[in-house]
DRENLUMBA-154064 format. One record per residue (C-alpha): residue number from 1; residue in three letters; chain; x, z, y negated. Coordinates in steps of 0.5 Angstrom, whole numbers, padded with zeros to 4 digits. Each point is the difference from the previous one (the first is absolute). Layout:
N
seq, type, mol, xx, zz, yy
NUM, ala, A, X, Z, Y
...
END
This chain:
281
seq, type, mol, xx, zz, yy
1, met, A, 0000, 0000, 0000
2, met, A, 0002, -0001, -0007
3, asp, A, 0002, 0006, -0004
4, ala, A, -0004, 0001, -0007
5, ala, A, 0006, -0003, -0004
6, gln, A, 0000, -0006, 0004
7, val, A, -0008, -0001, -0001
8, glu, A, 0001, 0001, -0007
9, glu, A, 0006, -0005, -0001
10, ser, A, -0005, -0005, 0004
11, thr, A, -0006, 0001, -0004
12, glu, A, 0005, -0001, -0006
13, asp, A, 0003, -0006, 0002
14, ile, A, -0007, -0003, 0001
15, glu, A, -0002, 0002, -0007
16, leu, A, 0006, -0003, -0003
17, arg, A, -0002, -0007, 0004
18, leu, A, -0007, 0000, -0002
19, leu, A, 0002, 0001, -0007
20, leu, A, 0005, -0006, 0000
21, glu, A, -0005, -0004, 0003
22, ala, A, -0005, 0002, -0006
23, leu, A, 0005, -0002, -0005
24, ser, A, 0001, -0007, 0003
25, gln, A, -0007, -0001, 0001
26, lys, A, -0003, 0002, -0007
27, tyr, A, 0006, -0001, -0004
28, his, A, 0004, -0005, 0004
29, tyr, A, 0007, 0004, 0000
30, asp, A, 0002, 0000, 0007
31, phe, A, 0005, 0005, 0001
32, arg, A, -0001, 0000, 0008
33, gly, A, 0006, -0003, 0002
34, tyr, A, 0005, 0005, -0004
35, ala, A, 0004, 0005, 0003
36, leu, A, -0004, 0006, 0002
37, ala, A, 0005, 0005, -0002
38, ser, A, 0000, -0003, -0007
39, ile, A, -0007, 0000, 0000
40, lys, A, -0001, 0007, 0002
41, arg, A, 0005, 0003, -0005
42, arg, A, -0003, -0004, -0006
43, met, A, -0008, 0001, 0002
44, lys, A, 0002, 0008, 0001
45, gln, A, 0002, 0000, -0007
46, ala, A, -0006, -0004, -0002
47, arg, A, -0004, 0005, 0003
48, glu, A, 0003, 0006, -0004
49, arg, A, -0001, -0004, -0006
50, phe, A, -0007, -0001, 0001
51, gly, A, -0002, 0007, 0003
52, cys, A, -0002, -0003, 0006
53, arg, A, 0000, 0004, 0007
54, ser, A, 0000, -0006, 0004
55, tyr, A, 0001, -0008, 0000
56, ser, A, -0007, 0000, 0001
57, met, A, -0001, 0003, -0006
58, leu, A, 0005, -0004, -0003
59, gln, A, -0004, -0006, 0003
60, asp, A, -0007, 0002, -0003
61, leu, A, 0003, 0001, -0007
62, val, A, 0004, -0007, 0000
63, leu, A, -0007, -0003, 0002
64, his, A, -0004, 0003, -0005
65, glu, A, 0004, 0001, -0006
66, pro, A, 0004, -0007, 0000
67, ser, A, 0003, 0003, -0007
68, val, A, 0005, 0004, 0005
69, leu, A, 0003, -0006, 0003
70, pro, A, 0005, -0002, -0005
71, glu, A, 0003, 0007, 0001
72, leu, A, 0000, 0000, 0007
73, leu, A, 0003, -0007, 0000
74, ser, A, 0006, 0003, -0004
75, tyr, A, 0001, 0005, 0006
76, leu, A, 0000, -0006, 0006
77, thr, A, 0004, -0005, -0004
78, val, A, 0008, 0002, -0001
79, gln, A, 0001, 0000, -0008
80, val, A, 0007, 0003, 0000
81, ser, A, 0005, -0005, -0002
82, glu, A, 0005, -0001, -0006
83, met, A, 0004, -0006, -0003
84, phe, A, 0005, -0003, 0003
85, arg, A, -0001, 0004, 0006
86, asp, A, 0006, 0000, 0005
87, pro, A, 0004, -0004, -0005
88, ala, A, 0004, -0003, 0006
89, tyr, A, -0006, -0004, 0002
90, phe, A, -0001, -0003, -0007
91, arg, A, 0008, -0001, -0001
92, ala, A, -0001, -0004, 0007
93, ile, A, -0006, -0004, -0003
94, arg, A, 0005, -0001, -0007
95, glu, A, 0006, -0002, 0004
96, his, A, -0002, -0004, 0006
97, ile, A, -0008, -0002, -0001
98, val, A, 0000, -0002, -0007
99, pro, A, 0005, -0006, 0002
100, his, A, -0004, -0003, 0005
101, leu, A, -0006, 0001, -0005
102, arg, A, 0003, -0004, -0005
103, thr, A, -0001, -0006, 0004
104, phe, A, -0007, 0000, 0000
105, pro, A, -0003, -0003, -0006
106, ser, A, -0006, 0005, -0001
107, leu, A, 0000, 0007, 0003
108, lys, A, -0006, 0004, 0003
109, val, A, 0002, 0008, 0001
110, trp, A, -0005, 0004, 0004
111, ile, A, 0000, 0008, -0001
112, ala, A, -0004, 0002, 0005
113, gly, A, -0002, 0007, 0000
114, cys, A, 0002, 0001, -0008
115, ser, A, -0003, 0007, -0001
116, ala, A, 0001, 0002, -0007
117, gly, A, 0004, -0006, -0002
118, glu, A, 0007, 0002, 0000
119, glu, A, 0003, -0005, 0005
120, leu, A, -0003, -0005, -0003
121, tyr, A, 0003, 0001, -0007
122, ser, A, 0007, 0001, 0004
123, phe, A, -0001, -0007, 0002
124, ala, A, -0002, -0003, -0007
125, ile, A, 0006, 0003, -0003
126, leu, A, 0004, -0002, 0006
127, phe, A, -0002, -0007, -0001
128, arg, A, 0000, 0000, -0007
129, glu, A, 0007, 0002, 0000
130, glu, A, 0002, -0005, 0005
131, gly, A, -0004, -0006, -0004
132, leu, A, -0005, -0001, 0005
133, glu, A, -0006, 0003, -0004
134, glu, A, -0003, -0006, -0003
135, arg, A, -0001, -0004, 0007
136, thr, A, -0003, 0006, 0003
137, met, A, -0007, 0002, 0002
138, phe, A, 0000, 0008, 0002
139, tyr, A, -0006, 0002, 0004
140, ala, A, -0001, 0007, 0000
141, thr, A, -0005, 0003, 0006
142, asp, A, -0003, 0007, 0002
143, ile, A, -0006, 0002, 0003
144, asn, A, -0001, 0006, -0005
145, pro, A, -0003, -0003, -0007
146, asp, A, 0002, 0006, -0003
147, ala, A, 0007, -0001, 0002
148, leu, A, 0000, -0007, -0003
149, lys, A, -0003, 0002, -0007
150, lys, A, 0006, 0004, 0000
151, ala, A, 0005, -0005, 0002
152, glu, A, -0003, -0005, -0005
153, ala, A, 0001, 0005, -0006
154, gly, A, 0007, 0001, 0002
155, val, A, 0000, 0007, -0003
156, tyr, A, 0004, 0006, 0003
157, ala, A, 0002, 0007, -0001
158, gln, A, 0007, 0000, -0004
159, glu, A, 0003, 0005, 0004
160, arg, A, 0000, -0005, 0006
161, ile, A, 0004, -0005, -0005
162, pro, A, 0007, 0003, 0002
163, leu, A, -0001, -0001, 0007
164, phe, A, -0002, -0007, -0001
165, thr, A, 0006, -0001, -0005
166, glu, A, 0005, 0002, 0005
167, asn, A, -0004, -0004, 0006
168, his, A, 0000, -0006, -0005
169, arg, A, 0008, 0001, -0001
170, leu, A, 0001, 0001, 0007
171, ser, A, -0004, -0007, 0002
172, gly, A, 0005, -0004, -0004
173, gly, A, -0004, 0000, -0007
174, lys, A, 0003, -0005, -0005
175, ser, A, -0003, 0004, -0006
176, ser, A, -0003, 0007, -0002
177, leu, A, -0006, 0002, 0003
178, ser, A, -0002, 0002, -0007
179, asp, A, -0001, -0007, -0002
180, tyr, A, -0006, 0000, 0004
181, tyr, A, -0004, 0005, -0002
182, thr, A, -0003, 0004, -0006
183, ala, A, 0000, 0008, 0000
184, ala, A, -0005, 0004, -0004
185, tyr, A, -0004, 0007, 0001
186, gly, A, 0004, 0001, 0007
187, ser, A, -0002, -0007, 0003
188, ala, A, 0004, -0006, 0001
189, met, A, -0004, -0007, -0001
190, phe, A, 0003, -0006, 0003
191, asp, A, 0000, -0006, -0004
192, lys, A, -0006, -0004, 0002
193, thr, A, 0004, -0006, 0000
194, leu, A, 0002, 0002, 0007
195, arg, A, -0006, -0001, 0003
196, lys, A, -0002, -0006, -0004
197, arg, A, 0001, -0004, 0006
198, thr, A, -0003, 0005, 0005
199, ile, A, -0007, -0001, 0004
200, phe, A, -0003, 0007, 0002
201, ser, A, -0004, 0000, 0006
202, asp, A, -0004, 0004, 0005
203, his, A, 0002, -0002, 0006
204, ser, A, 0000, 0004, 0007
205, leu, A, 0006, -0002, 0006
206, val, A, -0005, 0003, 0004
207, ser, A, -0006, -0005, -0001
208, asp, A, 0001, -0005, -0005
209, ala, A, 0003, -0007, 0002
210, val, A, 0007, -0004, -0002
211, phe, A, 0001, 0001, -0008
212, gly, A, 0004, -0006, -0001
213, glu, A, 0007, -0004, 0001
214, met, A, 0005, 0005, -0002
215, gln, A, 0008, -0001, -0001
216, leu, A, 0000, 0008, 0000
217, ile, A, -0004, 0005, 0003
218, ser, A, 0002, 0008, -0001
219, cys, A, -0004, 0005, 0003
220, arg, A, 0004, 0006, 0001
221, asn, A, -0002, 0007, 0003
222, val, A, -0007, -0002, 0001
223, leu, A, 0000, -0002, 0007
224, ile, A, 0003, 0006, 0003
225, tyr, A, -0007, 0003, -0001
226, phe, A, -0003, -0005, 0004
227, asn, A, -0001, 0000, 0008
228, arg, A, 0004, -0005, 0004
229, glu, A, -0006, -0005, 0000
230, leu, A, -0002, 0000, -0007
231, gln, A, 0008, -0001, -0001
232, asn, A, 0000, -0006, 0004
233, arg, A, -0006, -0003, -0004
234, ala, A, 0003, 0001, -0007
235, phe, A, 0006, -0003, 0003
236, gly, A, -0004, -0006, 0002
237, leu, A, -0003, 0000, -0007
238, phe, A, 0007, 0000, -0003
239, lys, A, 0003, -0006, 0005
240, asp, A, -0006, -0004, -0002
241, ser, A, 0001, 0001, -0008
242, leu, A, 0007, -0001, 0000
243, ala, A, 0003, -0007, -0002
244, his, A, 0005, -0003, 0005
245, his, A, 0007, 0004, -0001
246, gly, A, -0004, 0005, -0004
247, phe, A, 0002, 0007, 0000
248, leu, A, -0004, 0007, 0002
249, gly, A, 0003, 0007, -0002
250, leu, A, -0002, 0006, 0003
251, gly, A, 0001, 0007, -0001
252, ser, A, 0006, 0004, 0003
253, lys, A, -0004, 0003, 0006
254, glu, A, -0004, -0007, 0002
255, asn, A, 0002, -0006, 0004
256, leu, A, -0002, -0006, 0004
257, arg, A, 0003, 0002, 0006
258, phe, A, -0006, 0001, 0004
259, ser, A, -0005, -0005, -0003
260, thr, A, -0003, -0006, 0004
261, his, A, 0002, -0004, -0007
262, ala, A, 0008, 0002, 0001
263, asp, A, 0002, -0007, 0002
264, ala, A, -0003, -0002, -0007
265, phe, A, 0006, 0003, -0004
266, thr, A, 0007, 0001, 0000
267, glu, A, 0004, 0006, -0002
268, phe, A, 0003, -0002, -0007
269, thr, A, 0002, 0007, -0002
270, arg, A, 0000, 0005, 0005
271, ser, A, 0002, 0006, -0003
272, glu, A, -0006, -0001, -0006
273, arg, A, -0005, -0002, 0005
274, ile, A, -0001, -0007, -0003
275, tyr, A, -0002, -0006, 0004
276, gln, A, 0000, -0008, 0000
277, arg, A, -0006, -0004, 0002
278, val, A, 0002, -0005, 0005
279, gly, A, -0004, -0005, 0004
280, arg, A, -0005, -0003, -0005
281, ala, A, 0000, -0007, -0002
END
C-alpha cells in the first residue's frame, strides 16, 4: 500500500497535470512538455504568491480570473538574462560567425525566447559595431506578452549596467556601451534606433510553426526547461527555419547530440554550442 506521503504526491501530480491541461485548453499556452521538476518548482512559487493551498485552487483561480494569467506566465517562463550573457559566446559570434554572415546580401536573425530583450540588444549592438545592422532584420519572439513589452521598451535598471558593460567589453566590444543608452532616474533606456529593424512577435516553440528562413537563430537557456520530446520539436523548427549554411546558437548546457535532427547540423564552435545547418539546397 502507498503511505500518506505517496498518496499526497500522486494527487498533487494529477492536479498539476490538470492545471497545465487547463492552461493549454483555455489560453493556448502549452507547458505540458516542460521538464516536470522545473514546472513543479515554479508552480509552487506561484501557489505561494496567489495564496493557493493546492494546484486545483490555482486552476480555479486562473480559469475564472483571467487577469492573473500574465503574472502566472511570469513564473512559468524564464525571465533571467543579461546583456552579452556568456561573453565568450558573443565573441565567437563576432570572430567566427560574422565573417560568414558578411557573405549574405541580407540577413535575418531570430532571437527565440527573447525574454525582456537583453539578448536582442546585445545582437543589435554587435551587428552595428560590425557594420551589418543595415542589412539585417531581427525577429525577437517570446510566449510572454509582458516580456515582449519590456523588450520593446528597452529600459533596464541602472544597477545592472556595470555587468552589461563588462560583458560587452569581454565580448570584444568595439565601443563603449554607454554610447547606446541614456541614464536617468535609476534606469537606462537603450537607443530606440537599436530596435528599428526588429519585429517583436508572440511565438511558441511548443505549438507554432516555422518562423521564416534565417541566417542565424539564437535560442539560449530555453530548451533546458523542455523535456526530450519538446526539445526535439524545437530543433525541428530551427532546422526548417535556417537557410543553408545558417547558424544555430544554444545555451552552454544545451546540445543537439540526442536529437533526431542532429544530422542536419555540424558543430561549428563546439565550446560555445554554435552549430551550422547542412544538407539543404
